[in-house]
N, C-alpha and C positions, 0 to 999 in steps of 0.2 A: 504493500500500500504506500509505503514511504517513497519508493521509486516512482510510483504513479504520480504522487503529489509533487515530487521534484520536477517531473516532466511537465506537469500542468503549469507549474510556476513559470517555467520558461515560455510556455505557450501564451500565457496571459499577457506578456509584454507586447506581443504582436496581434493577438486575436482575442481581445478581452471578452467579447460576448460569447464566443465559442468555448473559451476556457471556463467561464462561469457555468455554462450548462454542464460541461463534463465534470467539473468539480462538485456541482450540486449532486449529481448521481453518485460520485465517489464518496462524498462525505456521509451519505446515509449508512454506508457500510464501514466507515472509518472507525478505528478504535484509538486514534491518537488523543492524547490528553490536551486540555485547554490551557496548559501552563504558558506563561508569557503573554496572555491576553487579559486585558482589562475590560470589564463589563460595567457600563454606567447605565443603570436601569431606572425605569419609571421617570423619565424626563418629560415634563409636561410640554406638549406642543399646541394644545388647544384647551385652555382652562375652562372655557365656556361649556364644552362637551365632556370635560374630564378625560381627555385622551392623552396617552403617554406613549413613549417609544424607548427602546433600548439601543445603546450604541456599543459595539464591540470593536476594539482596536488593539493592535499589537502594542506591547509596552516598549518596543524598540523602534518607534517611528522616528526617522531622521529628516524626512521630507514629506510633503503632502501626498497622500495616497488616493487612489481611485476609491469611489464610494458606491456601495450597493445598497439600495433601499428595497426591502423585501416586504411584500404584502401577502399574508397568509390566506389560505382557502378555508372552506367550510360551508359551502352552499349559501353564503351571505348570512348565515344564521349562527354559526358556531366558530370556534377557533380563537386563539389569543397568542400574543407575541411570546409569552413565556414557554410555549411549546417548541420554540425554534432556537433554543440556546445552542444546540449542537451546530446549527446552521451558522449562527453568528461566530461561534468559536472557531470553526474550521476555516471560514473565509478570513477572519482576522489574522489567524496564524500564517496565512499566505499573503499578508500585506494588503488586504482589502478592508477598508473601514466599512463595517456593515451596520446598517440601521434596520431594526425590525419594528414595525409599527402596529399599533392597534387602531381600529376604526369602529364606528358604530355599526351594530349588527341589526338585522331584522328581528322583530318588528319595530325597533326603535327608530329606524329611518329606512328610506328606499335606496336604490342604486345611486341616485343623484347625491344624496347625503354622504354615502360611503365614498364615492369618487371625490367629493369635495374634501372629505377628511384626508384622503390619500394625498391630494394636491397640497393641502395645508401642511402635511408632514414633510413633503418634498420642499416646500418653501422654507420651513424651519431648518431643514438640512442645508439648504443653500446659504442661509443666513448665519448658521452656527457651527457647521461641521468642521471648519478650519480649527476651532478650539479643541477638537478631538483628533486632530491629525489628518483630516480628510481634505481633499482638493474640491473646492466648491464649484470648479469648472469641469469636473469629471464625475458627474452623478449619473448612475445607471439605475433603472427601475425594474424590479423583477416581481413576478406574482405567480402563485400556483393555484390552479383550478379557478374558483370564483375570484381569487385574488389576481389571477391572470386577466380576467375580464376588467377588473378595476384598474390595474396597471396599464392595460392597453387603452382603455377609454381615456384615462388622464393624459396619456402620451399623445393621442391623436385628436382628441376633441379640445380645441383651443379654449373653449369657454371656461374650463375649470381654472386654468392659470390666468386667463384674462380677468376673471372675477376677483383674483387676488392681486391684480395689477402688476404681474411679473411676466417676463418672457419665459416660455417653456425651457427649464434648465436641464431637462433629461437628454442625455447624450446617446442613450441606447436603451432598448426595452427587451427584457428576457422573459418570455412567456413559457411556463412549465406546465404542460398538460392543461392549457387554459380552457375553462368551460364558460360559455356565454358570449363568445365572440359574435355570434349571430342569434340573439335571443328572439328576433322576429321570426326567423325560420323555425327555430325550435318550438316556440309557443304556437305557431300557426299549424304545425303538423299534428293532426288529430291522432296519429298512431302512437304518439308519446303519451305516457300516463301523466296527467296533470297533477302537480303537487302544489298545495296552497302556498308553500313558501315562495314559489316563483311569482305568484300573483301579488304576494305581499311586497316583494321587491320591485317588480316591474309593472304591477297593476294589470288590469284587463284591457287597457288602452293600447291598440296596435301602434299608435304613434309613439308611445313610450317604449314599446319593444324595439322599434327601429332606433330611437334616440339613444337607448342604452346598449346598442350593438356596435362595438368598435368597427366592424367591417363597413359600416355605412359612414364612417368618418375618416377613412383612409385618405391621405393627401400627400402631395409631393414634398411638402416641407416637414413631414413627420420624422422623428428620429428613427434610425435603423432598428430593425427588430429581429430577434432570433426566437423561433418557436421550437420548443423541446417537447417532443411527443413520445410517450411510452409505447412500446410495442403491443401491450395488452391493455391499453386505456380504453375508455368507452368509445364506441364508434361515432357518437355524436361529436366528441371532441376531435377525433381524427378528421371527420368531414369538415367541420367548421374551420379548422386550421388551414385547409386547402384554399379557402376563400380569402385568407388574410394576406 
């Protein structure tokens, strides 16, 4: 495993997005300890909504490092940042300042509120990450499953950063088994079993289904994206990634 990590470290210098995807897969099975990493947890980034984030960074940073902001999955209803300590530790050990964020879940808010939370977290990172050893001009946004939908939406729909009065600071987006890239198609297909959670998040308004689908916001100025899809993932995820 250590040889694999060493090779990935060299790859990161030239192909950061691809290295992130490979390292994500590898760190699931890694047994390396988290020594040499400092975790600054429960940093408020939105006091109004009581939202916090964790920052993981190497204790031996000598120059600003690339930053990875990670959005967890959980069908927009479950999940929390504390479940991904392994993720933050592994990336920090390889010189990537990693930020794992919480966001409001359903039924507390819908996809718009969740995406706004993610954008607010990225804004905090841009304004503060230099104090933790990160480079505020090298911010990458990653998300898994439902978190992939949110990361993608924030990256390609300019309204979220426009509402914060900042230019999109995301340099690249890494989507890991992203679910919800085309919610319009998913919720329009009667062969899929409808789950109330989807309507709580996206409503029963077909306009909202399109609005919350990143595939309908793709544009030439969007940051580059890497889609990482598992060989045994759900078919609906495989199909939607082909449209992205």
